N, C-alpha and C positions, 0 to 999 in steps of 0.2 A: 323579572329582573333578578339576577343573581348577586348576592353579596360576596364579599371576599371570603367569608366563612363557608358558604355553600360551594363556592368555586373550588376551594382547596380540598373539599371532601368528595367532589364529583369525579366520576370516572374520566379518564383521558378521552379525547375525541378520537374516533377511528382515523388511522393514518398509517404511516410506515412504522411497523413494529420493529423493535430491536432485533438484531440477528440472533434468533434463538432456535434451538432444535425443538420444534413444537411437539414431536413425538416423545422426546425425553420428558418434557414438562407435562404433557398430557398424562404420561404414565405416573409421574410423581404426584400429580394432583389426584388422579384416580386412586392411587394407593393410599394417599392421605384421607380421602373420602371413605374408603373401605375400612381403614383402621379406626377412624373416628366413629363411624357407624357401629362398629363392633364394641368400641369403648362405651358408647351411649347405651347400647343394648345390655352390656354387663352391669352398668350402674342401675339401669331401670329394673333389671332382673333382681338385683340386690334389694331394691325397694319393694318389689313384689313379694320377695321371700321373707321380708322382715315381719315380725309379729309384734303386736302391741304388748305392753307390760301387763295390762289389766287382765286378771283371770289366769295368770300363770300358775301351773301346778308344780313346775320344776324349772329352776333357773337354766338348766341345760336346753330347755325348749325355746329359749329367747334368742332371737337374731336381732341385733340392734338395728334400728332404722338408720336411714342415711344420716351421717354426721355432717358437720359443716364442711369438711374436706370433700366429702362425696357430693354435696350440693354445689360447691365451687367447681369440682371436676366435671359435673354434668353441665353446668352453665358454660364452662370454658369449652368443653367438647362440642356443645351445640353451636357456639360462636365459631369455632374452627371449621365445623362442618359447613355452616352457612358461607363463610369466607372462601372455603375450598370450592364450593359450588359456584360462587361468583367468579373465582379465578378461572374455572373451567369455561364459564360463559365468556369471560374476557378473551381467553385463548381462542374460542370459536369465532369471536368477533374480530380478531386480529389486533386487539389492543392490550394483550397481556404483556407484562414486563415493564410498564411505565409507572412511575411514582405518582400517587394521587395528589401529592402536595406540590412538588417541583416540576412534575411532568417529564422528568428526565428518565432515560432507561435505567432500570434496576440492574445492578451487577448480577450476572448469572450465578455466581457463587451464593449470593443471598437467596436467589430464587430456588436454588437446589436445596438449601438448608431450610427455607420456609416458603414452600411453593405457593401458599395462599396469601403471602404478604401483599400489601397494597402500597408499601412505602420503601424507599431506598434507605440504606443504613444511615445516611446523613440526616434525613428528615425524621427517621425513627428516633435517633439519638437526640433530636431537637425537641423531644417532648411529645411527638405525635404517637398515639397508641397504634398497635399493630392490629 
């Protein structure tokens, strides 16, 4: 049995998708995935290249470890990557473009700006996280 909380977070049921250019949105989502994977790789490379402070012979040899902004950036990029992959799956299932909260079609301008979004702008502004 689903509660109101789980119902509002679950994916829309398959049905008639909003009139969307699936090729356009597939390209936007795949581009977002590639850009996000590159961003994650860059942050992880920065982590791999960092050296500990202990045993330094010269301060010029020190590459600082990930700071709080890097950690947040990595976490955020991983979340965007996961949501982008989920958006691509919804597109493949024919349910892409519906709000997870109100189940209404998401405006195509919002989908173009944030192709991995799960929420329409009204529900997003109502306090639901993206």
